[in-house]
ROVO-991932 format. One line per field, with one value per residue (C-alpha): z, x, y. Coordinates in steps of 0.1 Angstrom, whole numbers, padded with zeros to 4 digits. Each point is the difference from the previous one (the first is absolute). Layout:
N
w = (Z, ...)
u = (X, ...)
v = (Y, ...)
//
This chain:
446
w = (0223, -0018, 0018, -0015, 0014, 0035, -0001, -0012, 0029, 0026, -0010, 0011, 0036, 0015, -0009, -0036, -0002, 0011, -0027, -0027, -0015, -0009, -0019, -0017, -0025, -0023, -0038, -0004, 0027, 0028, 0033, 0021, 0026, 0012, 0024, 0029, -0022, -0027, 0025, 0010, -0036, -0016, 0029, -0002, 0026, -0011, 0005, -0024, -0027, 0001, -0022, -0006, -0022, -0029, -0001, -0028, 0026, 0013, -0033, -0022, -0029, -0027, 0016, 0002, -0036, -0015, 0022, 0025, -0024, -0015, 0035, 0010, -0033, 0005, 0036, -0011, -0028, 0018, 0036, 0012, -0011, 0017, -0008, 0014, -0001, 0017, 0022, 0015, 0037, 0014, 0004, -0037, 0005, -0023, 0013, -0017, 0004, -0013, -0006, -0004, -0015, 0000, -0010, 0027, -0006, 0013, -0009, -0014, -0008, -0001, -0023, 0010, -0009, 0003, 0022, 0003, 0009, 0029, 0000, 0024, 0002, 0016, 0002, -0016, 0026, -0012, -0037, -0020, -0010, -0035, -0004, 0006, -0021, -0032, -0032, -0018, -0037, -0025, -0003, 0037, -0004, -0027, 0022, 0029, -0022, -0010, 0037, 0012, -0028, -0003, -0038, -0010, 0012, -0027, -0023, 0018, -0017, -0033, -0011, 0004, -0017, -0030, -0001, -0001, -0028, -0023, 0007, -0009, -0033, -0011, -0002, 0035, -0009, -0033, -0014, 0023, -0026, -0002, 0029, 0014, 0016, 0018, 0016, 0010, 0015, 0022, 0011, 0007, 0020, 0019, 0011, 0010, 0021, 0017, 0008, 0014, 0021, 0015, 0006, 0019, 0019, 0011, 0013, 0018, 0018, 0008, 0016, 0019, 0014, 0011, -0023, -0018, 0032, 0015, -0030, 0002, -0023, -0032, -0033, -0010, -0030, -0002, 0033, 0030, -0019, -0015, 0033, -0015, 0032, 0021, -0023, 0002, -0037, 0006, 0030, 0010, -0012, -0032, -0008, 0005, -0022, -0027, 0001, -0003, -0029, -0019, 0006, -0014, -0031, -0006, 0002, -0025, -0025, 0006, -0006, -0032, -0013, 0010, -0012, -0025, -0038, 0006, 0021, 0016, 0024, 0038, 0005, 0001, 0034, 0016, -0011, 0013, 0032, 0006, -0005, 0023, 0028, -0001, -0001, 0028, 0024, -0005, 0031, 0010, 0028, 0006, -0025, -0001, -0027, 0002, 0035, -0006, -0005, -0038, -0010, -0007, -0023, -0018, -0005, -0014, -0023, -0013, -0002, -0017, -0022, -0013, 0012, -0016, -0034, -0002, 0010, -0025, -0028, 0008, 0002, -0035, -0018, 0021, 0002, 0032, -0006, 0023, -0022, 0008, 0037, -0003, -0020, 0031, 0021, -0008, 0006, 0031, 0015, -0007, 0016, 0030, 0001, 0003, 0030, 0014, 0000, 0013, 0030, 0012, 0017, 0014, 0016, 0036, 0003, -0018, 0025, 0029, -0014, -0009, -0038, -0006, -0037, -0014, 0003, 0037, 0004, -0016, 0013, -0024, -0003, -0011, -0021, -0023, -0015, -0007, -0021, -0020, -0004, -0014, -0025, -0011, -0002, -0023, -0027, 0004, -0005, -0030, -0017, 0009, -0015, -0032, -0001, 0004, -0028, 0021, -0006, -0033, -0006, 0001, 0036, 0009, -0005, 0037, 0007, -0006, 0034, 0017, 0009, 0016, 0021, 0011, 0010, 0020, 0018, 0008, 0015, 0021, 0014, 0007, 0013, 0016, 0034, -0013, -0010, -0034, -0007, -0009, -0034, -0007, 0010, -0027, -0026, 0005, -0011, -0031, -0007, 0000, -0025, -0022, -0001, -0008, -0027, -0017, -0001, -0014, -0027, -0009, -0004, -0020, -0024, -0001)
u = (-0140, -0031, -0028, 0009, 0036, -0013, -0024, 0028, 0022, -0028, -0006, 0036, 0011, 0028, 0027, -0011, -0001, 0036, 0010, -0016, 0014, -0026, 0013, -0020, 0013, -0011, -0003, 0038, 0010, 0008, -0005, -0029, -0005, 0023, -0013, 0017, 0001, 0018, 0026, 0006, 0002, 0020, 0022, -0009, -0017, -0031, 0016, 0028, -0024, -0032, 0003, 0037, 0000, -0020, -0012, 0025, 0027, -0012, 0005, 0030, 0005, -0010, -0034, -0005, 0009, -0019, -0028, -0013, -0019, -0018, -0010, -0013, -0019, -0017, -0008, -0017, -0019, -0011, -0001, 0027, 0032, 0019, 0034, 0031, 0030, 0034, 0005, 0031, 0006, 0017, 0032, -0001, -0012, -0027, -0035, -0022, -0036, -0035, -0015, -0036, -0005, -0033, -0008, -0010, -0026, -0015, -0033, 0000, -0034, -0016, 0026, 0023, 0036, 0030, 0027, 0025, 0005, 0001, 0025, -0003, 0030, 0005, 0034, 0002, 0019, 0024, -0002, 0031, -0001, 0012, -0033, -0021, 0021, -0020, 0016, 0018, -0007, 0028, -0002, 0006, 0037, -0007, -0026, 0025, 0026, -0025, -0008, 0037, 0012, -0032, 0005, -0032, 0015, 0027, -0023, 0015, 0033, -0012, -0021, 0028, 0026, -0023, -0011, 0036, 0008, -0028, 0006, 0037, -0006, -0031, 0013, 0010, 0037, 0017, 0027, -0005, 0002, -0022, -0018, 0019, -0023, 0028, 0012, -0035, -0005, 0031, -0011, -0035, 0013, 0025, -0026, -0024, 0026, 0008, -0036, -0004, 0031, -0016, -0033, 0016, 0025, -0029, -0020, 0030, 0009, -0037, -0003, 0033, -0012, -0033, -0021, -0018, -0008, -0016, -0022, -0033, -0019, 0018, -0016, 0016, 0023, -0006, 0013, 0018, 0027, -0003, -0005, 0022, 0020, -0032, -0016, 0031, 0007, 0036, 0023, 0016, 0034, -0015, -0017, 0033, 0018, -0027, 0002, 0038, -0003, -0023, 0026, 0028, -0021, -0007, 0037, 0007, -0024, 0016, 0035, -0011, -0015, 0031, 0027, -0018, -0002, -0020, 0027, -0022, 0027, 0005, -0025, -0028, 0015, -0012, -0036, 0000, 0017, -0027, -0027, 0017, 0008, -0035, -0017, 0021, -0001, -0037, -0005, 0035, 0018, 0015, -0019, -0034, -0012, -0036, -0004, 0017, -0031, 0001, 0034, -0015, -0027, 0025, 0024, -0027, -0012, 0035, 0012, -0031, -0004, 0027, 0031, -0014, -0009, 0033, 0020, -0019, 0006, 0037, 0003, -0017, 0017, 0030, -0015, -0005, -0033, -0017, -0031, 0000, 0001, -0030, -0018, -0002, -0019, -0036, 0006, 0021, -0029, -0024, 0024, 0002, -0038, 0001, 0023, -0021, -0034, 0016, 0013, -0035, -0009, 0036, 0000, -0010, 0025, 0027, -0004, 0002, 0033, 0015, -0004, -0011, -0006, -0019, -0035, 0008, 0012, -0030, -0026, -0021, -0028, 0025, 0020, -0030, 0011, 0035, -0016, -0019, 0032, 0019, -0028, -0004, 0038, 0003, -0024, 0014, 0035, -0012, -0014, 0030, 0024, -0021, -0001, 0038, 0005, 0014, -0031, -0016, -0037, -0006, 0010, -0031, -0019, 0008, -0023, -0029, 0007, -0010, -0036, 0015, 0023, -0030, -0020, 0029, 0005, -0037, 0003, 0030, -0019, -0030, 0017, 0032, -0009, -0019, 0010, -0016, 0032, 0016, -0017, 0015, 0034, -0002, -0016, 0028, 0025, -0021, -0004, 0037, 0004, -0029, 0011, 0036, -0011, -0021, 0029, 0022, -0026, -0005, 0037, 0005, -0030, -0014)
v = (-0072, -0013, -0018, -0033, 0003, 0009, -0030, -0022, 0011, -0003, -0036, -0009, -0005, 0021, -0025, -0001, 0038, 0002, -0025, 0020, 0033, 0026, 0030, 0027, 0025, 0028, -0004, 0006, -0026, 0024, -0019, 0014, -0027, -0028, -0027, -0018, -0031, 0020, 0012, -0036, -0014, 0028, 0011, 0037, 0022, 0017, 0035, -0010, -0008, 0021, 0030, -0008, -0031, -0015, -0036, -0006, 0000, -0034, -0018, -0009, 0024, -0026, -0004, 0037, 0006, -0030, -0011, 0025, 0023, -0030, -0012, 0034, 0003, -0034, 0009, 0033, -0018, -0031, 0012, -0023, -0017, -0028, -0015, -0016, 0023, 0006, 0031, 0015, 0004, 0031, -0020, -0010, -0036, -0014, -0007, -0026, 0012, 0002, 0034, 0011, 0035, 0019, 0036, 0025, 0027, 0032, 0016, 0035, 0017, -0034, -0015, -0028, 0009, -0023, 0015, -0028, -0036, -0024, -0029, -0029, -0023, -0034, -0016, -0035, -0019, -0027, 0012, 0008, 0037, -0011, -0019, 0031, 0024, 0008, -0009, 0028, 0008, 0001, 0037, 0008, 0007, 0026, 0017, -0001, 0017, 0027, 0007, 0000, 0023, 0021, -0004, 0018, 0033, -0003, 0020, 0030, -0009, -0015, 0030, 0026, -0023, -0006, 0036, 0012, -0025, 0010, 0037, -0002, -0019, 0019, 0035, 0007, -0001, 0004, -0021, -0030, -0027, -0031, -0016, -0030, -0026, -0019, 0032, 0010, -0035, 0004, 0035, -0013, -0029, 0021, 0025, -0028, -0017, 0033, 0005, -0036, 0006, 0031, -0018, -0028, 0021, 0023, -0030, -0013, 0032, 0008, -0034, 0003, 0034, -0015, 0023, -0028, -0019, 0031, 0005, -0019, 0025, -0007, -0008, -0033, 0004, 0037, 0013, -0012, -0020, -0034, -0019, -0027, -0006, 0000, -0026, -0022, 0003, 0010, 0006, 0033, -0012, -0014, 0033, 0019, -0024, 0002, 0038, -0001, -0024, 0023, 0028, -0021, -0009, 0037, 0007, -0028, 0016, 0034, -0013, -0017, 0033, 0020, -0024, -0022, 0005, 0032, 0017, 0026, 0010, 0002, 0029, -0026, -0010, 0032, -0005, -0036, 0011, 0027, -0027, -0025, 0024, 0016, -0034, -0014, 0029, 0006, -0021, -0010, 0018, 0024, 0021, -0017, 0025, -0013, 0015, 0034, 0022, 0002, -0013, -0034, 0014, 0022, -0029, -0022, 0027, 0006, -0036, -0013, 0030, 0025, -0020, -0032, 0016, 0019, -0031, -0022, 0025, 0001, -0038, -0002, 0029, 0011, 0035, 0019, 0018, 0024, -0002, -0037, 0010, 0022, -0027, -0021, 0026, -0011, -0037, 0008, 0019, -0028, -0025, 0023, 0000, -0038, 0003, 0028, -0017, -0033, 0019, 0009, -0033, -0004, 0035, -0009, -0028, 0020, 0028, -0024, -0014, 0033, -0002, 0036, 0003, 0029, -0016, -0007, 0036, 0016, -0024, -0021, 0027, 0027, -0025, -0003, 0033, -0015, -0027, 0027, 0020, -0031, -0008, 0036, 0004, -0030, 0015, 0035, -0013, -0020, 0031, 0022, -0026, 0001, 0038, 0001, -0024, -0029, -0021, -0005, 0006, -0037, -0002, 0020, -0032, -0004, 0029, -0022, -0015, 0033, -0011, -0031, 0022, 0021, -0031, -0015, 0033, 0001, -0035, 0009, 0030, -0022, -0031, 0012, -0014, -0031, -0035, 0006, 0020, -0033, 0001, 0035, -0013, -0027, 0023, 0026, -0027, -0008, 0037, 0006, -0028, 0011, 0036, -0009, -0025, 0027, 0023, -0027, -0009, 0036, 0007, -0032, 0002, 0035)
//
């Protein structure tokens, strides 16, 4: 707590102190101190909160998504920020309040460094919580949808589908006819809905199992799930229904491809079934593949790599091609690298809740070598596919991403146990996209 906060507290008598909540947190919002006044206002005991919750847990999801970052930035810039807002009690009831946010610091080698924030909250007695609720912008629903579905991760599906398509119609297969954009659109949509179904089912089952609640070290939107239920953006039942709806939409797209004017045949069902079953049981009982010491990583690598490229080629051409299966190995390894690095911050809580994926099994220090292996394997597979004639020379444009892989691997080795790893988690997603796009462009135009 900074000196100005201690002074502010000392100036109040005991009754006033009990009426004011004082909470300090680190730069990511993880609660570090929780005063008696905070216990009284929010309904939590200090031992339920310190090191186990983030300050976002005391606000409605719309405030967290839209306003909190702006408030914190203003507090850091100006030294203080005050506003009226609406908090949420442990029992779910709204709390009209006034909050004062100030940055907290420590001195390292003579330099003052910000280490977090202090929030002081007074309840506004007799005020309607609706009056203190900040106004939501028009784009809030779109942002909420992105958070609930984890839509940015769909690049893991889009890249393999597009790669398979351009490969099949640019010399990968012979006698496949002309490219049909409407058919491609259905395949693209079907695969996307299947991925969205997996995302939302995984969030649902991780929440039901208590895995997300036990994780206070997540990197928001990269690890630890979407936190959509925690933020109040959707209910448990709503999330399950949404996941089921995505699965139905994927099935509709599949039926249209199988029995529509393209008549690709019933075999497409088996590709779709593999994706649906793998996505569902990644976290669903009784299999819970994500916690089976490597089965989760293998299933992700296959489903978002070889199985997806082979299935996409069949949906577009009606041809079962093992070359198309092998085509997916490089992108499958990169998608597994996304999963792999995102498991680092989750490992302590995953171990505590029995989710023993490979990173948890190896330990984060040893698991660094797994990231290196996945990156190296991607480029080795790319070259071997070229040397065997499956990939054209143009696909080697993807090899230009090799320095990026080396840099990301260096960052994993350097930051594997630090919060700075969050940047590498994000950059691994971008790297998968960039490498895949370079392969696609090379096949298409070189």
